[in-house]
C-alpha positions as CSV (number, residue, x, y, z in Angstrom):
1,X,-91.0,38.6,28.0
2,X,-87.7,36.8,27.7
3,X,-86.0,37.5,24.4
4,X,-82.8,35.6,23.5
5,X,-80.5,35.9,20.6
6,X,-78.9,32.9,19.0
7,X,-76.1,34.4,16.8
8,X,-73.8,32.6,14.4
9,X,-72.5,32.4,10.9
10,X,-74.7,29.4,10.0
11,X,-72.7,28.8,6.8
12,X,-74.5,26.5,6.3
13,X,-77.0,25.6,9.1
14,X,-76.4,22.1,10.5
15,X,-78.6,19.7,12.5
16,X,-76.6,20.9,15.6
17,X,-77.8,24.5,15.0
18,X,-81.4,23.2,14.5
19,X,-81.2,21.4,17.8
20,X,-80.2,24.5,19.6
21,X,-83.0,26.5,17.9
22,X,-85.5,23.9,19.0
23,X,-84.3,23.8,22.6
24,X,-84.0,27.5,22.9
25,X,-87.5,28.0,21.6
26,X,-88.8,25.9,24.4
27,X,-86.9,27.9,27.1
28,X,-87.5,31.5,25.9
29,X,-90.6,33.5,24.9
30,X,-88.8,34.7,21.8
31,X,-85.6,33.6,20.1
32,X,-83.9,35.8,17.4
33,X,-81.7,33.6,15.3
34,X,-79.3,36.0,13.7
35,X,-76.7,35.6,11.1
36,X,-73.5,37.5,11.9
37,X,-71.6,39.0,9.0
38,X,-68.1,38.0,9.9
39,X,-65.4,39.7,7.8
40,X,-62.8,37.2,8.9
41,X,-64.6,34.3,7.1
42,X,-65.1,33.6,3.4
43,X,-68.7,32.2,3.3
44,X,-70.1,29.6,1.0
45,X,-73.5,31.3,1.2
46,X,-74.5,35.0,1.2
47,X,-76.1,36.4,4.3
48,X,-79.4,36.5,2.4
49,X,-79.2,32.9,1.5
50,X,-78.3,31.9,5.1
51,X,-81.2,33.9,6.4
52,X,-83.5,32.2,3.9
53,X,-82.3,28.8,5.0
54,X,-82.9,29.6,8.6
55,X,-86.4,30.9,7.9
56,X,-87.2,27.6,6.1
57,X,-85.8,25.5,9.0
58,X,-87.6,27.6,11.7
59,X,-90.9,28.2,10.0
60,X,-92.8,25.9,12.4
61,X,-91.7,27.9,15.5
62,X,-94.1,30.7,16.4
63,X,-91.6,32.3,18.7
64,X,-88.5,32.3,16.4
65,X,-87.5,35.3,14.3
66,X,-84.6,35.2,11.8
67,X,-82.5,38.2,11.2
68,X,-78.9,39.3,10.4
69,X,-76.5,41.9,11.8
70,X,-73.0,43.3,11.6
71,X,-71.0,44.9,14.3
72,X,-71.0,44.3,18.0
73,X,-73.4,41.6,19.2
74,X,-74.1,43.5,22.4
75,X,-75.3,46.5,20.4
76,X,-77.5,44.2,18.4
77,X,-78.9,42.7,21.6
78,X,-79.8,46.2,22.8
79,X,-81.6,46.9,19.5
80,X,-83.6,43.7,19.9
81,X,-84.3,44.3,23.7
82,X,-82.7,40.9,24.3
83,X,-81.3,40.2,27.7
84,X,-79.9,36.7,26.8
85,X,-77.4,35.5,24.3
86,X,-77.6,31.7,23.6
87,X,-74.4,30.0,22.5
88,X,-74.1,26.3,21.7
89,X,-71.1,24.4,22.9
90,X,-69.7,21.2,21.5
91,X,-66.4,20.8,23.3
92,X,-64.0,22.5,25.8
93,X,-62.4,24.3,22.8
94,X,-65.7,26.0,22.1
95,X,-66.0,27.0,25.7
96,X,-62.7,28.8,25.9
97,X,-63.5,31.1,23.0
98,X,-67.2,31.6,24.0
99,X,-66.3,32.2,27.6
100,X,-64.0,35.1,26.5
101,X,-66.8,36.5,24.3
102,X,-69.2,36.2,27.2
103,X,-66.9,38.2,29.4
104,X,-66.3,41.0,27.0
105,X,-70.1,41.2,26.3
106,X,-70.7,41.4,30.0
107,X,-68.1,44.1,30.3
108,X,-69.8,46.1,27.5
109,X,-73.3,45.6,29.0
110,X,-73.8,43.8,32.3
111,X,-77.6,43.6,31.8
112,X,-77.1,41.0,29.0
113,X,-76.4,37.4,30.1
114,X,-74.8,34.6,28.0
115,X,-76.4,31.2,28.3
116,X,-74.4,28.2,27.1
117,X,-76.3,25.2,25.8
118,X,-74.4,21.9,25.5
119,X,-75.0,20.3,22.2
120,X,-76.8,17.0,21.9
121,X,-74.1,14.4,22.0
122,X,-75.0,13.1,18.5
123,X,-73.9,16.5,17.1
124,X,-70.8,17.1,19.2
125,X,-68.5,16.6,16.2
126,X,-70.6,18.7,13.8
127,X,-69.8,22.2,12.5
128,X,-70.5,24.2,9.4
129,X,-66.8,23.9,8.4
130,X,-67.0,20.1,8.6
131,X,-70.2,20.0,6.5
132,X,-68.5,22.2,3.8
133,X,-65.4,20.1,3.8
134,X,-67.2,16.7,3.7
135,X,-69.5,18.0,0.9
136,X,-66.8,19.6,-1.1
137,X,-64.8,16.4,-1.1
138,X,-67.9,14.5,-2.3
139,X,-69.0,13.0,1.1
140,X,-72.6,12.5,2.1
141,X,-74.0,15.3,4.3
142,X,-77.6,14.2,4.3
143,X,-77.5,13.3,8.1
144,X,-75.6,16.5,8.9
145,X,-77.9,19.2,7.7
146,X,-81.7,19.8,8.0
147,X,-83.7,17.9,5.4
148,X,-85.6,21.1,4.5
149,X,-82.4,22.8,3.1
150,X,-80.4,19.8,2.1
151,X,-81.0,20.4,-1.7
152,X,-80.1,24.1,-1.4
153,X,-76.8,23.2,0.3
154,X,-76.0,20.4,-2.1
155,X,-76.6,22.6,-5.1
156,X,-74.1,25.2,-3.8
157,X,-71.6,22.6,-3.0
158,X,-71.9,21.1,-6.5
159,X,-71.5,24.6,-8.1
160,X,-68.4,25.3,-5.9
161,X,-66.9,21.9,-6.8
162,X,-67.5,22.5,-10.5
163,X,-66.0,26.0,-10.3
164,X,-62.9,24.6,-8.5
165,X,-62.3,21.9,-11.2
């Protein structure tokens, strides 16, 4: 059985993330979409909220599991018996960072491979950071995030904008 991990901050999930989940679910027997607790970032949503949004978005996939982790991705991959890490790439700038991560992960455990999936071109500009920025400045994000979680994301953005006023 091929088990792949699709890690990320997913703060919040975007249509680009959903596209990678969809495509990975067609390639691998099982895909573990996992929220990374990144101490370098100040999130808009808690890990629990991000996990819940991912569960809502992936509920129609029989082979997708949603989880969270902290620490080294390679250790988490071992715990999940995953041999593949899926990373979505939007541009050359993503590749440079992700290539470095893939090399260190390979150094830590050569049995785990990293697979890069190019984003669908209609999402090449899209990131969680852009969604937050557009939303916090009052822009329309309805075409940037999955319909299933749009209201959840907008509620938090409105709360954050009110708190900043």
